[in-house]
C-alpha positions as CSV (number, residue, x, y, z in Angstrom):
1,M,-81.7,20.4,31.6
2,A,-78.6,18.5,30.6
3,G,-76.9,19.5,27.3
4,P,-76.2,17.1,24.5
5,N,-73.6,14.4,25.1
6,K,-70.2,15.4,23.8
7,Q,-69.0,13.1,21.0
8,F,-65.4,11.9,21.2
9,D,-63.2,9.2,19.8
10,K,-63.1,6.6,22.6
11,H,-59.9,5.0,21.3
12,E,-58.0,8.3,21.2
13,V,-59.3,9.4,24.6
14,L,-58.4,6.1,26.1
15,K,-54.9,6.4,24.6
16,K,-54.5,9.8,26.4
17,A,-55.6,8.2,29.7
18,L,-53.2,5.4,29.2
19,D,-50.3,7.9,28.7
20,V,-51.2,9.6,32.0
21,F,-51.4,6.3,33.9
22,W,-48.2,5.2,32.3
23,I,-46.2,8.2,33.4
24,K,-47.7,8.8,36.8
25,G,-49.0,5.4,37.8
26,F,-52.4,4.5,39.0
27,E,-52.4,5.9,42.5
28,A,-50.7,9.2,41.7
29,T,-53.1,9.9,38.8
30,S,-56.1,12.0,39.8
31,I,-59.4,12.3,38.1
32,Q,-58.5,15.9,37.3
33,D,-55.2,14.7,35.6
34,L,-57.3,12.4,33.5
35,V,-60.0,15.0,32.6
36,D,-57.3,17.6,31.7
37,E,-55.4,15.1,29.4
38,M,-58.4,13.4,27.9
39,G,-60.2,16.6,27.0
40,I,-63.5,15.4,28.3
41,N,-65.5,16.4,31.4
42,R,-65.9,14.4,34.5
43,A,-69.5,13.4,33.7
44,S,-68.4,12.0,30.3
45,L,-65.5,10.1,31.9
46,Y,-67.8,8.5,34.5
47,Q,-70.6,7.8,32.0
48,T,-68.2,6.2,29.5
49,Y,-65.8,4.3,31.7
50,G,-67.3,4.1,35.2
51,N,-64.6,4.9,37.8
52,K,-60.8,5.4,37.7
53,H,-60.1,1.7,38.1
54,A,-62.4,0.8,35.3
55,L,-60.7,3.4,33.1
56,F,-57.3,1.9,34.0
57,T,-58.5,-1.6,33.2
58,A,-59.8,-0.4,29.8
59,A,-56.4,1.3,29.2
60,I,-54.6,-2.0,30.0
61,D,-56.9,-3.9,27.6
62,Q,-56.1,-1.5,24.8
63,Y,-52.4,-1.6,25.5
64,M,-52.3,-5.4,25.6
65,E,-54.2,-5.6,22.3
66,S,-51.8,-3.3,20.5
67,S,-48.7,-4.8,22.0
68,L,-49.7,-8.3,21.0
69,V,-50.5,-7.2,17.5
70,Q,-47.1,-5.5,17.2
71,M,-45.2,-8.5,18.6
72,K,-47.1,-10.9,16.4
73,Q,-46.3,-8.9,13.3
74,T,-42.5,-8.8,14.1
75,L,-42.3,-12.5,15.0
76,E,-44.3,-13.7,12.0
77,A,-42.4,-11.5,9.4
78,P,-40.6,-13.4,6.6
79,G,-37.2,-14.8,7.2
80,S,-35.5,-16.4,10.2
81,P,-37.8,-16.9,13.2
82,L,-34.8,-16.5,15.6
83,H,-33.7,-13.3,13.8
84,N,-37.2,-11.9,14.2
85,L,-37.3,-12.8,17.8
86,R,-34.0,-11.1,18.5
87,Q,-35.1,-8.1,16.4
88,S,-38.2,-7.8,18.7
89,F,-35.9,-7.7,21.8
90,E,-33.6,-5.1,20.3
91,Y,-36.5,-2.9,19.2
92,I,-38.1,-3.0,22.6
93,V,-34.8,-2.1,24.3
94,D,-34.2,0.8,21.9
95,Y,-37.7,2.0,22.2
96,S,-37.5,1.8,26.0
97,L,-34.2,3.6,26.3
98,E,-35.5,6.4,24.2
99,G,-38.0,7.0,27.0
100,L,-40.9,6.0,24.8
101,L,-42.0,3.2,27.0
102,N,-41.5,4.6,30.6
103,G,-40.9,1.0,31.4
104,C,-43.6,-1.4,30.2
105,F,-47.1,-0.3,31.1
106,I,-47.9,-3.9,32.1
107,N,-44.8,-4.3,34.3
108,N,-45.6,-1.0,35.9
109,A,-49.1,-2.2,36.7
110,A,-47.8,-5.5,37.9
111,I,-45.4,-3.8,40.4
112,E,-47.9,-1.1,41.6
113,L,-51.2,-3.0,41.7
114,G,-50.4,-6.7,41.2
115,P,-49.7,-7.5,44.9
116,H,-53.1,-6.2,46.1
117,D,-55.4,-6.2,43.0
118,P,-56.2,-9.7,41.9
119,D,-58.0,-8.5,38.7
120,I,-55.0,-6.6,37.5
121,A,-52.7,-9.5,38.5
122,N,-54.8,-11.9,36.5
123,K,-54.7,-9.6,33.4
124,V,-50.9,-9.3,33.7
125,R,-50.5,-13.1,33.9
126,G,-52.8,-13.5,31.0
127,F,-50.9,-11.0,28.9
128,W,-47.6,-12.8,29.7
129,R,-49.1,-16.1,28.7
130,Q,-50.1,-14.7,25.4
131,F,-46.6,-13.4,24.8
132,E,-45.2,-16.8,25.8
133,A,-47.6,-18.5,23.3
134,L,-46.2,-16.2,20.5
135,F,-42.6,-17.0,21.6
136,E,-43.4,-20.8,21.6
137,K,-44.8,-20.6,18.0
138,T,-41.7,-18.8,17.0
139,L,-39.5,-21.5,18.5
140,I,-41.5,-24.2,16.8
141,R,-41.0,-22.4,13.5
142,A,-37.2,-22.1,14.3
143,I,-37.1,-25.9,14.8
144,E,-38.9,-26.5,11.5
145,N,-36.4,-24.1,9.9
146,K,-33.5,-26.2,11.3
147,E,-32.3,-23.3,13.5
148,L,-32.9,-25.2,16.8
149,S,-32.7,-28.7,18.0
150,Q,-36.0,-30.7,18.0
151,N,-35.2,-31.7,21.6
152,I,-36.1,-28.3,23.0
153,N,-38.9,-27.9,25.4
154,T,-40.5,-25.0,23.6
155,E,-43.0,-24.2,26.4
156,K,-40.4,-23.9,29.1
157,L,-38.0,-22.0,26.8
158,A,-40.8,-19.5,25.8
159,T,-41.5,-18.8,29.5
160,F,-37.8,-18.2,30.1
161,I,-37.6,-15.9,27.1
162,N,-40.5,-13.9,28.4
163,S,-39.0,-13.6,31.9
164,T,-35.8,-12.3,30.3
165,L,-37.7,-9.8,28.2
166,Q,-39.7,-8.4,31.2
167,G,-36.4,-8.1,33.2
168,L,-34.8,-6.2,30.3
169,I,-37.7,-3.8,30.1
170,I,-37.5,-3.1,33.9
171,K,-33.7,-2.5,33.5
172,T,-34.4,0.1,30.9
173,K,-36.6,2.0,33.3
174,V,-33.6,2.7,35.5
175,S,-31.3,3.6,32.5
176,V,-29.1,0.6,32.5
177,P,-26.6,1.2,29.6
178,K,-27.5,-0.2,26.2
179,D,-24.3,-2.2,25.9
180,E,-25.2,-4.1,29.1
181,L,-28.7,-4.8,27.8
182,I,-27.3,-6.0,24.5
183,N,-24.9,-8.3,26.4
184,D,-28.0,-9.8,28.1
185,I,-29.7,-10.3,24.7
186,D,-26.5,-11.9,23.4
187,L,-26.4,-14.3,26.3
188,L,-30.1,-15.2,26.0
189,F,-29.7,-16.1,22.3
190,S,-26.5,-18.0,23.0
191,L,-28.5,-20.1,25.5
192,I,-31.4,-20.5,23.1
193,S,-29.1,-21.8,20.4
194,K,-27.6,-24.3,22.8
195,A,-30.9,-25.5,24.3
196,G,-32.0,-29.0,23.9
């Protein structure tokens, strides 16, 4: 006879799984790695999340949600929209260089799984589109705040900003010096100020 189901905090357990996937990648992470880190047994893992891919997908969803909330809070803070945008870039670079991002979880997933896993590729593209929508709203506020020209194509510029951000995050994964990354940010914001 089976014992009672073990109760656990699904959010916390999923965060632990995310950390394992983030450090090791999807393929290199074993079910035993996950069980050991999550503190639940195999039966609970399979009953709650299905298989390893479904668990990985749930981890991506949780990561996306928290990342979008954090970015939105930074971009929508009082003050200059362009200052907030730059602050978000500098924060991500600092956080990444301190080894707290291990590269971006989404970029890692895109590189490892995107070429052969259409579901993950769609999730990544969707996540980037949401980031670009936040950037576009910030640019529109910057125009309203007289920080930028009204002639700017905010949609195209938001896409460019996101491409630059993702590139910066990848560069932090291979320990590019901070001054080089700051130079990239300086150039980006110089280009933004002259756009239009």
